[in-house]
PARO-763228 format. One record per residue: x, y negated, z of N, C-alpha, C, CB in turn; residue number from 1. Coordinates in steps of 0.1 Angstrom, whole numbers. Last residue first. Glycine has a CB too. Layout:
// PARO-763228
- n_xx,n_yy,n_zz,ca_xx,ca_yy,ca_zz,c_xx,c_yy,c_zz,cb_xx,cb_yy,cb_zz,roke
- X,Y,Z,X,Y,Z,X,Y,Z,X,Y,Z,NUM
...
//
This chain:
// PARO-763228
- n_xx,n_yy,n_zz,ca_xx,ca_yy,ca_zz,c_xx,c_yy,c_zz,cb_xx,cb_yy,cb_zz,roke
- 421,86,49,427,99,54,441,96,58,427,110,43,317
- 417,62,38,411,64,51,417,77,57,396,66,50,316
- 429,65,13,435,56,22,430,58,36,431,41,18,315
- 411,84,2,425,88,4,432,78,14,433,87,-10,314
- 388,70,1,388,82,9,403,86,12,381,93,3,313
- 395,50,-18,391,46,-4,392,58,5,377,41,-4,312
- 399,66,-40,410,58,-35,407,55,-20,413,46,-43,311
- 373,76,-45,384,85,-42,396,78,-35,389,93,-55,310
- 360,52,-51,356,60,-39,367,70,-35,343,68,-42,309
- 373,45,-74,374,36,-63,370,44,-50,365,24,-64,308
- 364,65,-91,378,64,-88,380,56,-76,386,58,-100,307
- 337,58,-91,340,71,-85,355,72,-83,336,83,-95,306
- 338,34,-104,333,34,-90,337,47,-84,318,32,-89,305
- 347,42,-130,355,32,-121,351,33,-107,352,18,-127,304
- 328,59,-139,341,64,-137,349,55,-128,349,66,-150,303
- 307,41,-142,306,52,-133,319,57,-129,296,63,-138,302
- 318,25,-162,316,19,-149,314,30,-139,304,10,-149,301
- 316,43,-183,329,38,-179,329,32,-165,335,28,-189,300
- 288,46,-185,297,57,-182,310,53,-177,298,67,-194,299
- 283,20,-193,278,24,-180,286,37,-176,263,28,-181,298
- 295,19,-218,299,9,-208,295,14,-194,293,-5,-210,297
- 280,38,-232,295,41,-229,300,31,-219,303,39,-242,296
- 255,26,-234,257,38,-226,271,40,-222,251,50,-233,295
- 257,-11,-234,257,3,-240,259,14,-230,267,4,-251,294
- 239,-39,-231,247,-30,-224,246,-16,-230,244,-30,-209,293
- 220,-54,-244,233,-55,-249,243,-45,-243,239,-69,-249,292
- 198,-54,-228,198,-45,-240,212,-44,-246,188,-49,-250,291
- 204,-75,-212,204,-62,-206,205,-51,-217,191,-59,-198,290
- 203,-97,-227,215,-95,-220,216,-82,-213,216,-106,-209,289
- 176,-95,-238,188,-92,-246,201,-90,-239,190,-104,-256,288
- 154,-76,-217,160,-89,-220,173,-86,-228,163,-97,-207,287
- 132,-51,-230,144,-55,-222,149,-68,-226,154,-44,-223,286
- 99,-64,-241,110,-54,-238,121,-59,-230,115,-49,-251,285
- 94,-97,-251,90,-83,-251,102,-74,-248,83,-80,-265,284
- 102,-123,-254,95,-120,-242,90,-105,-241,83,-129,-241,283
- 119,-130,-274,105,-131,-277,96,-127,-265,101,-123,-289,282
- 149,-149,-271,141,-137,-267,126,-140,-269,144,-134,-252,281
- 182,-160,-274,168,-161,-278,161,-148,-275,167,-165,-293,280
- 203,-161,-244,200,-158,-258,185,-160,-261,204,-144,-261,279
- 216,-186,-224,205,-177,-225,202,-174,-239,193,-182,-217,278
- 252,-186,-221,240,-192,-224,229,-182,-226,241,-201,-237,277
- 270,-166,-214,273,-175,-225,261,-183,-230,279,-167,-237,276
- 261,-151,-194,272,-160,-191,276,-169,-202,284,-152,-187,275
- 255,-115,-199,252,-130,-199,264,-138,-197,241,-133,-189,274
- 257,-89,-196,262,-94,-209,259,-109,-210,256,-87,-221,273
- 268,-70,-169,260,-81,-173,266,-87,-186,258,-92,-162,272
- 272,-47,-143,273,-50,-158,263,-60,-162,271,-36,-166,271
- 290,-41,-113,279,-49,-120,282,-50,-135,277,-63,-114,270
- 296,-17,-89,300,-23,-102,288,-29,-109,307,-12,-112,269
- 309,-8,-58,297,-13,-65,302,-20,-78,289,-23,-56,268
- 332,-1,-47,323,10,-50,310,6,-57,320,18,-38,267
- 346,-24,-41,349,-17,-54,340,-6,-57,363,-12,-54,266
- 337,-52,-29,333,-38,-26,335,-31,-39,319,-38,-21,265
- 342,-79,-35,351,-72,-26,348,-58,-22,353,-80,-14,264
- 309,-95,-33,323,-92,-39,331,-85,-29,329,-106,-43,263
- 277,-78,-29,288,-88,-25,301,-85,-31,289,-87,-9,262
- 256,-73,-58,263,-68,-46,274,-78,-42,269,-54,-49,261
- 235,-101,-71,244,-89,-72,249,-85,-59,255,-92,-81,260
- 220,-123,-73,214,-112,-67,223,-99,-67,201,-108,-74,259
- 236,-144,-84,224,-147,-75,219,-135,-68,213,-154,-83,258
- 254,-133,-100,259,-143,-90,248,-147,-80,264,-155,-97,257
- 241,-119,-118,245,-112,-106,250,-121,-96,255,-101,-109,256
- 214,-138,-133,228,-136,-131,231,-128,-118,235,-149,-130,255
- 186,-124,-150,191,-131,-138,205,-128,-136,182,-127,-125,254
- 180,-108,-172,177,-122,-172,182,-130,-161,162,-124,-173,253
- 201,-83,-163,196,-89,-175,193,-104,-174,184,-82,-179,252
- 223,-58,-150,217,-71,-149,212,-76,-163,226,-82,-142,251
- 227,-28,-135,226,-34,-148,217,-47,-147,220,-24,-158,250
- 250,-14,-113,238,-22,-114,238,-30,-127,237,-32,-102,249
- 261,14,-99,263,6,-111,250,-1,-113,267,15,-124,248
- 275,25,-67,264,21,-76,269,13,-88,254,12,-68,247
- 280,44,-37,285,39,-50,274,36,-60,295,49,-56,246
- 265,30,-8,265,41,-18,270,36,-31,250,47,-20,245
- 262,13,13,276,15,7,277,27,-2,287,15,18,244
- 237,8,21,243,21,25,257,23,20,234,32,21,243
- 232,-16,9,230,-15,23,236,-2,29,216,-16,27,242
- 236,-10,-18,245,-19,-11,244,-17,4,242,-34,-15,241
- 214,6,-22,227,12,-24,238,3,-17,230,13,-39,240
- 193,-12,-18,195,-1,-8,209,5,-10,184,9,-11,239
- 197,-28,-40,200,-34,-27,201,-23,-16,190,-44,-23,238
- 189,-10,-60,203,-15,-60,207,-21,-46,205,-26,-71,237
- 162,-8,-54,171,3,-51,185,-1,-51,168,14,-62,236
- 151,-33,-62,153,-30,-48,162,-18,-45,140,-27,-42,235
- 171,-44,-91,158,-41,-84,161,-37,-70,149,-31,-91,234
- 185,-45,-119,185,-55,-108,171,-53,-100,187,-69,-113,233
- 187,-9,-125,186,-23,-129,187,-32,-116,174,-27,-137,232
- 210,17,-116,197,10,-116,198,-3,-122,190,9,-103,231
- 225,44,-102,225,36,-114,211,30,-115,229,43,-127,230
- 243,57,-75,230,51,-80,233,43,-92,224,42,-68,229
- 257,87,-61,258,75,-70,244,70,-73,266,79,-83,228
- 252,106,-42,266,105,-47,268,92,-54,268,116,-57,227
- 231,97,-14,234,100,-28,248,99,-31,226,90,-36,226
- 221,91,11,229,103,10,233,107,-4,222,114,17,225
- 207,67,7,217,67,17,226,79,16,210,68,31,224
- 188,74,-13,199,66,-16,210,66,-6,194,51,-18,223
- 171,90,4,177,96,-9,189,88,-13,167,96,-20,222
- 163,72,23,172,84,27,179,90,15,163,95,34,221
- 148,55,8,160,50,15,169,61,18,156,42,27,220
- 128,73,0,137,67,-10,149,62,-4,129,56,-18,219
- 116,78,24,123,89,18,132,84,6,113,99,12,218
- 105,52,29,114,59,39,123,70,32,107,64,50,217
- 88,49,7,100,40,9,110,46,18,95,26,14,216
- 80,81,-7,77,69,-1,89,61,2,68,71,12,215
- 82,99,-37,90,95,-25,84,81,-20,105,93,-28,214
- 70,104,-60,70,114,-50,77,111,-38,75,127,-56,213
- 73,85,-80,60,87,-75,59,97,-64,51,91,-86,212
- 101,103,-93,93,91,-94,78,93,-89,93,85,-108,211
- 116,125,-94,111,122,-81,102,109,-81,122,120,-71,210
- 125,149,-115,116,137,-115,110,135,-101,105,139,-126,209
- 137,173,-112,146,161,-112,138,148,-112,155,161,-124,208
- 120,194,-115,122,189,-101,132,177,-100,128,200,-92,207
- 121,199,-142,110,192,-137,112,186,-123,98,200,-136,206
- 155,194,-155,144,202,-150,133,194,-144,149,213,-139,205
- 166,177,-184,166,179,-170,154,187,-166,166,166,-162,204
- 170,168,-210,171,183,-207,171,186,-193,182,188,-214,203
- 165,143,-217,179,146,-212,180,161,-209,182,138,-200,202
- 139,142,-224,149,139,-235,163,143,-230,148,124,-238,201
- 128,148,-199,126,157,-210,136,155,-221,112,156,-216,200
- 135,125,-185,140,139,-180,139,149,-192,132,144,-168,199
- 121,106,-199,136,105,-198,142,119,-194,141,95,-188,198
- 95,114,-194,100,113,-207,115,113,-208,94,101,-215,197
- 95,110,-166,93,124,-171,98,124,-186,78,128,-171,196
- 97,83,-164,108,91,-158,107,105,-164,107,92,-143,195
- 72,76,-175,85,72,-182,97,80,-177,88,57,-179,194
- 55,87,-156,55,91,-170,67,88,-177,42,85,-177,193
- 61,72,-133,64,86,-133,64,91,-148,54,94,-125,192
- 55,46,-128,67,48,-137,70,63,-138,79,41,-130,191
- 35,46,-111,32,41,-124,43,43,-134,29,26,-124,190
- 48,54,-87,38,63,-94,35,59,-108,25,64,-86,189
- 82,43,-91,69,42,-86,60,52,-93,63,28,-87,188
- 113,62,-90,104,51,-95,91,52,-88,102,52,-110,187
- 141,83,-101,131,77,-91,123,66,-97,139,72,-79,186
- 156,113,-110,150,100,-115,139,95,-105,143,102,-129,185
- 187,129,-106,173,127,-103,168,114,-107,170,129,-87,184
- 214,150,-114,207,138,-117,192,139,-112,208,135,-132,183
- 243,160,-103,229,165,-102,220,153,-102,227,173,-88,182
- 271,161,-125,262,153,-116,248,160,-115,260,138,-121,181
- 286,173,-144,284,180,-131,276,172,-121,298,183,-125,180
- 287,163,-169,299,161,-161,297,167,-147,302,146,-160,179
- 262,167,-178,272,175,-184,285,174,-176,275,171,-199,178
- 249,147,-164,246,161,-160,257,170,-166,232,165,-166,177
- 259,124,-177,263,127,-163,260,141,-159,255,117,-154,176
- 247,128,-203,262,127,-201,266,130,-187,267,113,-205,175
- 220,128,-197,226,139,-204,241,140,-201,223,139,-219,174
- 217,102,-186,214,114,-178,221,126,-184,199,115,-176,173
- 224,86,-208,232,86,-196,230,98,-188,229,73,-188,172
- 202,92,-225,215,95,-229,225,96,-217,220,85,-240,171
- 181,82,-208,182,96,-212,196,100,-216,171,99,-223,170
- 188,55,-208,188,63,-195,189,78,-198,176,59,-186,169
- 183,50,-234,197,49,-229,198,56,-216,202,35,-228,168
- 156,53,-236,164,62,-244,179,61,-239,163,58,-259,167
- 146,32,-220,145,45,-215,154,55,-223,131,50,-216,166
- 166,2,-217,158,10,-225,158,25,-220,162,10,-240,165
- 163,-14,-185,172,-9,-195,164,1,-204,185,-2,-189,164
- 142,-39,-174,143,-25,-176,153,-22,-188,129,-19,-179,163
- 137,-65,-170,148,-60,-162,150,-45,-164,146,-62,-147,162
- 114,-72,-183,127,-77,-189,139,-71,-182,127,-92,-187,161
- 93,-62,-167,98,-55,-179,111,-59,-184,88,-56,-190,160
- 94,-60,-133,96,-70,-144,101,-63,-156,106,-81,-139,159
- 95,-38,-116,82,-45,-118,82,-55,-129,78,-53,-105,158
- 113,-11,-131,113,-24,-124,99,-30,-126,124,-34,-130,157
- 131,20,-136,120,11,-136,123,-2,-129,109,17,-129,156
- 151,39,-135,149,32,-147,139,21,-146,145,41,-158,155
- 174,50,-116,162,44,-113,159,35,-125,162,35,-100,154
- 191,79,-108,189,70,-119,175,64,-116,190,77,-133,153
- 213,92,-85,200,86,-86,200,76,-98,196,79,-73,152
- 228,122,-80,230,109,-87,216,104,-90,239,111,-99,151
- 230,137,-47,225,136,-60,229,122,-66,210,138,-61,150
- 236,142,-20,247,143,-30,242,142,-44,254,156,-28,149
- 205,158,-11,217,150,-8,227,152,-19,222,153,6,148
- 169,157,-12,182,162,-17,194,153,-14,181,165,-32,147
- 151,153,19,154,148,5,167,155,1,155,133,5,146
- 147,161,45,143,170,34,146,165,20,129,173,36,145
- 157,141,62,143,143,61,138,152,49,136,130,60,144
- 181,128,68,178,131,54,164,135,52,187,143,50,143
- 177,100,90,179,114,88,175,118,74,170,122,99,142
- 190,68,79,180,76,84,184,91,83,167,74,76,141
- 213,44,89,212,56,80,201,65,86,225,63,79,140
- 206,9,88,207,21,96,205,33,87,197,21,107,139
- 225,-11,64,212,-6,70,215,7,78,202,-3,59,138
- 247,-39,61,245,-24,62,232,-21,69,256,-18,70,137
- 253,-65,59,242,-60,51,239,-46,53,245,-62,36,136
- 270,-88,67,263,-79,76,251,-74,69,260,-86,89,135
- 282,-108,52,286,-94,49,279,-84,57,301,-93,51,134
- 273,-132,62,268,-128,49,271,-113,45,272,-137,38,133
- 265,-139,93,275,-132,86,270,-126,73,282,-121,95,132
- 256,-170,107,251,-158,101,263,-152,93,238,-159,93,131
- 249,-193,134,259,-186,125,254,-173,120,272,-184,132,130
- 229,-219,137,229,-204,140,238,-197,130,214,-199,138,129
- 226,-246,132,235,-242,142,234,-227,146,232,-250,154,128
- 211,-252,109,205,-254,122,213,-249,134,191,-247,122,127
- 229,-244,90,225,-258,91,219,-261,104,216,-262,79,126
- 228,-216,93,240,-223,97,237,-238,99,251,-221,87,125
- 203,-211,81,205,-209,96,217,-217,101,205,-194,99,124
- 209,-217,54,198,-224,61,200,-223,76,185,-217,57,123
- 230,-200,49,233,-214,49,221,-222,56,234,-220,35,122
- 216,-175,49,227,-178,59,230,-193,60,240,-170,55,121
- 200,-179,28,194,-178,41,204,-180,52,186,-165,42,120
- 218,-181,6,208,-191,8,202,-191,22,196,-188,-2,119
- 234,-158,6,240,-171,11,229,-181,14,250,-176,1,118
- 216,-140,-6,221,-138,8,226,-151,14,232,-127,8,117
- 212,-151,-31,201,-150,-22,205,-148,-7,192,-139,-27,116
- 234,-176,-43,232,-162,-41,221,-161,-30,244,-155,-37,115
- 221,-205,-60,228,-199,-49,224,-184,-48,224,-206,-35,114
- 209,-222,-78,219,-213,-83,226,-205,-72,229,-220,-92,113
- 192,-240,-65,186,-230,-74,196,-219,-77,181,-236,-87,112
- 192,-250,-32,200,-249,-44,195,-237,-53,215,-247,-40,111
- 176,-274,-11,175,-261,-18,185,-262,-30,161,-258,-22,110
- 191,-291,17,185,-292,3,186,-278,-3,192,-302,-6,109
- 182,-284,52,191,-287,40,184,-287,27,203,-276,40,108
- 160,-301,75,166,-289,68,174,-293,56,155,-280,63,107
- 131,-322,74,142,-316,81,148,-305,72,138,-310,95,106
- 107,-328,62,119,-335,57,132,-330,64,118,-350,59,105
- 78,-316,53,89,-312,61,102,-318,55,90,-296,61,104
- 56,-321,37,58,-329,49,69,-325,58,45,-330,57,103
- 55,-306,15,49,-300,26,50,-309,39,55,-286,29,102
- 70,-322,-2,56,-319,-6,48,-313,6,56,-310,-17,101
- 96,-322,10,87,-334,11,72,-331,8,92,-345,3,100
- 113,-300,24,102,-299,14,93,-311,16,94,-286,15,99
- 143,-284,33,135,-297,32,125,-295,20,145,-309,29,98
- 140,-251,46,146,-261,36,137,-273,35,148,-254,22,97
- 135,-246,81,131,-244,67,139,-254,59,116,-245,65,96
- 121,-240,111,134,-240,105,132,-236,90,145,-230,111,95
- 101,-256,134,101,-250,121,115,-251,114,90,-255,111,94
- 90,-252,167,100,-258,158,100,-249,145,114,-257,164,93
- 67,-242,178,74,-253,185,84,-260,176,81,-247,197,92
- 41,-238,153,53,-234,160,59,-246,168,64,-230,150,91
- 14,-233,141,17,-243,152,30,-239,160,5,-244,161,90
- 8,-219,119,10,-211,132,12,-220,144,21,-201,130,89
- 9,-238,99,-4,-234,104,-3,-225,116,-12,-227,93,88
- 36,-238,92,31,-249,100,17,-246,106,30,-262,91,87
- 35,-215,76,42,-214,89,37,-226,98,57,-214,87,86
- 20,-225,54,16,-213,61,22,-213,75,19,-200,54,85
- 37,-246,46,23,-249,51,18,-237,59,14,-253,40,84
- 59,-232,37,60,-242,48,47,-244,54,67,-255,43,83
- 48,-218,15,53,-211,27,55,-220,39,66,-204,23,82
- 40,-240,-2,30,-231,4,35,-224,16,26,-221,-7,81
- 61,-256,-13,55,-260,0,45,-250,6,47,-273,-3,80
- 90,-236,-3,78,-244,-1,72,-249,-14,81,-255,9,79
- 112,-220,-9,115,-235,-7,102,-243,-4,120,-240,-20,78
- 109,-189,10,111,-198,-2,113,-212,2,99,-196,-11,77
- 113,-172,32,105,-168,21,108,-176,8,90,-169,24,76
- 121,-178,57,130,-170,49,124,-165,36,136,-158,57,75
- 114,-200,79,110,-197,65,121,-191,58,105,-210,58,74
- 106,-195,112,117,-196,102,112,-192,89,130,-187,107,73
- 96,-209,142,92,-202,130,103,-205,119,78,-207,125,72
- 97,-206,177,104,-210,165,99,-202,153,120,-208,166,71
- 76,-198,193,86,-208,198,93,-214,186,95,-202,208,70
- 44,-196,177,57,-191,180,66,-202,185,64,-185,167,69
- 14,-199,175,23,-206,184,36,-199,187,15,-208,197,68
- 3,-169,160,0,-182,165,11,-186,175,-13,-183,171,67
- 2,-144,148,14,-152,146,13,-166,152,17,-154,131,66
- -22,-132,151,-11,-127,159,2,-135,158,-8,-112,155,65
- -38,-143,131,-39,-149,145,-27,-144,154,-52,-145,151,64
- -20,-148,101,-26,-138,110,-27,-145,124,-19,-125,111,63
- -25,-177,80,-17,-168,89,-25,-159,98,-7,-176,97,62
- -39,-177,48,-41,-181,62,-33,-172,71,-56,-181,66,61
- -14,-168,24,-27,-173,28,-28,-178,42,-38,-163,25,60
- 7,-158,8,9,-170,16,-5,-176,20,17,-180,9,59
- 13,-122,7,10,-135,2,11,-146,12,-3,-136,-5,58
- 6,-102,33,7,-102,19,3,-115,13,-3,-91,13,57
- 18,-89,62,15,-102,56,17,-101,41,23,-114,62,56
- 19,-73,93,16,-71,78,11,-84,72,6,-60,75,55
- 43,-79,114,29,-83,112,27,-82,97,26,-97,118,54
- 65,-60,133,61,-64,119,47,-67,119,65,-52,109,53
- 87,-65,159,74,-62,155,72,-67,141,63,-69,164,52
- 114,-67,165,106,-61,175,92,-57,169,104,-71,186,51
- 143,-61,147,130,-67,146,121,-60,156,125,-66,131,50
- 166,-46,151,165,-59,157,152,-66,156,176,-68,151,49
- 168,-29,119,171,-30,133,170,-45,138,185,-25,136,48
- 165,-19,94,172,-32,95,177,-33,110,163,-44,92,47
- 148,3,96,162,5,93,171,-7,94,164,11,79,46
- 123,-9,100,129,0,111,144,2,109,122,13,111,45
- 120,-20,75,122,-29,86,128,-21,98,108,-35,90,44
- 115,3,60,127,-4,58,130,-13,69,127,-11,45,43
- 89,11,69,101,20,71,114,13,69,100,31,61,42
- 74,-14,63,77,-9,77,88,1,78,64,-3,83,41
- 65,-22,39,80,-23,41,84,-18,55,84,-38,39,40
- 38,-23,39,44,-11,33,60,-11,34,41,-10,18,39
- 31,-48,49,31,-37,57,38,-25,52,17,-33,61,38
- 51,-77,40,41,-66,36,42,-54,45,43,-63,22,37
- 58,-98,69,61,-92,56,51,-81,53,76,-86,57,36
- 70,-114,95,57,-114,87,62,-110,73,51,-129,87,35
- 85,-103,124,87,-105,109,73,-104,103,96,-94,103,34
- 96,-114,155,85,-109,147,87,-113,132,71,-115,152,33
- 114,-109,182,116,-113,169,105,-106,160,130,-109,163,32
- 110,-119,215,105,-110,205,108,-117,191,90,-107,207,31
- 140,-129,233,127,-132,228,123,-122,217,126,-146,222,30
- 166,-128,241,156,-125,251,142,-127,246,158,-134,262,29
- 183,-135,220,183,-121,225,172,-118,234,196,-118,231,28
- 186,-154,197,175,-153,206,174,-139,212,162,-158,199,27
- 208,-150,181,206,-163,186,195,-163,197,203,-173,175,26
- 206,-123,172,217,-127,181,215,-140,188,230,-127,173,25
- 183,-126,156,183,-117,168,194,-121,178,185,-102,163,24
- 193,-143,137,182,-147,145,181,-139,158,168,-147,138,23
- 211,-126,125,216,-138,132,205,-144,141,220,-149,121,22
- 195,-107,115,204,-103,126,209,-115,133,215,-94,121,21
- 182,-122,95,174,-116,105,183,-112,117,167,-104,100,20
- 205,-128,79,197,-139,85,189,-133,97,188,-146,75,19
- 213,-102,69,222,-110,77,215,-122,85,233,-116,69,18
- 188,-95,55,192,-88,67,202,-96,75,199,-75,63,17
- 179,-105,32,176,-113,44,182,-107,56,161,-116,45,16
- 182,-86,13,191,-97,12,189,-107,24,189,-105,-1,15
- 162,-68,20,176,-64,21,185,-76,21,180,-54,10,14
- 139,-83,12,141,-80,27,156,-76,29,132,-68,31,13
- 143,-83,-15,142,-96,-8,144,-93,7,128,-102,-10,12
- 142,-57,-22,154,-64,-24,154,-77,-16,157,-67,-39,11
- 114,-51,-15,126,-44,-9,138,-52,-10,127,-31,-16,10
- 95,-83,-14,98,-69,-17,110,-63,-10,98,-66,-31,9
- 78,-105,8,82,-102,-5,85,-87,-6,94,-110,-9,8
- 76,-125,30,65,-117,25,67,-113,11,51,-124,26,7
- 90,-134,54,96,-129,42,87,-119,35,110,-122,46,6
- 93,-154,83,84,-151,71,93,-146,60,76,-163,67,5
- 97,-149,117,104,-151,104,94,-146,93,117,-142,104,4
- 94,-162,149,87,-157,138,95,-160,125,73,-164,137,3
- 99,-155,182,106,-160,170,100,-154,158,122,-158,171,2
- 82,-161,212,83,-153,200,90,-161,189,69,-150,195,1
//
């Protein structure tokens, strides 16, 4: 058994796809087991190559099903807690970043400013396992009854600092609807009220509010067959990357150099007002680098990615 730990969220799993596929290629005859939250199961199925998901929330005592893997791989973090958890499975070998606090001196040094995809590819490369950072595509699910060809606006985030102001999402929704986009609003059940307020302010119908009405599998299908996605730096943005769905991603407290779409893909556009030092912030509401992004900038970015899509289609034809 090859055990990989990534007990985090949607974007975290999506950025680990190249590393997981590299592990699959390096160990074709062994079971690849992923320790990750159970609710990610629909997305794990779309990654492909993972034989089994062992539901794992947090970094506590490892599940007995994870005992004595041939190789354990820490795709979760720098340690020491994640290292200690994997060491508790008694692996034949542990592949991880160097963590003297955990007693693990093997492995490369951690870099704080590294892109999350590159971080895990570099880890495996250090151990002689080549990984392709561009191998991010997810399997396309069946539509499963979700609307296709829609423009997905995802205003929410678990982190308040990463939320673009709702009033601007409403203005954006009005503008895009006037241009002929069929706009829908996604989010968690806790974000449904915010999505409803945005829809009301934008003059959208009640069926445009899908927040709280899509599980992860249906959300992935919605993004896979969407016309466009506009979101903050959150899991939905990584789904758009995985499906090559045109997207505009709004970054705030974290640089897109660490979590943004890969370069060289014109159908993905990043907006970020940072880069000149971290502005002063009282910790409330949207981060200043996110609040600095205007509606007109997002509309212009939408136009750019849609032009890029037309060019790509013309070249392919």
